[in-house]
C-alpha positions in Angstrom: 34.2 1.1 30.6 37.7 2.5 31.4 39.1 5.1 28.9 42.8 5.4 28.6 44.7 8.7 28.7 45.5 8.4 25.0 41.8 7.8 24.1 40.7 10.7 26.4 43.2 13.0 24.7 41.9 11.9 21.3 38.2 12.5 22.3 39.1 15.9 23.7 40.8 16.9 20.3 37.9 15.6 18.4 35.6 17.5 20.6 37.4 20.7 19.9 37.3 20.1 16.2 33.6 19.4 16.1 32.9 22.3 18.3 34.9 24.5 15.9 33.1 23.2 12.9 29.6 23.7 14.5 30.7 27.4 15.1 32.1 27.9 11.6 29.0 26.6 9.9 26.6 28.6 12.0 28.7 31.7 11.2 28.4 30.7 7.5 24.7 30.4 7.9 24.3 33.7 9.4 26.2 35.3 6.6 24.6 33.4 3.8 23.0 35.4 0.9 20.2 32.9 0.3 17.9 30.8 2.4 19.0 27.7 0.5 22.6 28.2 1.5 21.7 29.2 5.0 19.6 26.1 5.5 22.4 23.9 4.0 25.1 25.6 6.4 22.6 25.0 9.4 22.2 21.3 8.5 25.9 20.7 8.4 26.3 22.6 11.7 23.6 20.3 13.3 25.4 17.3 11.8 28.6 18.3 13.7 26.7 19.0 16.8 25.6 15.5 16.6 29.1 14.3 16.3 29.9 16.4 19.3 27.1 15.1 21.4 28.0 11.5 20.6 31.6 12.0 21.4 30.7 13.7 24.7 28.4 10.9 25.6 31.4 8.5 25.6 32.8 10.5 28.6 30.0 9.7 30.9 
């Protein structure tokens, strides 16, 4: 499947946004005051990592 320049640009933008969200939620998890909040932030980080991985797989 051929990806257009516009699609590639959009995927790159989304990859950057998902990567930023992964890092933000990891930081929030590291600074959480309770295990419950820490676990929730890590779950959200993993969800965004999954989004990142799915988008990245479209480039291969």
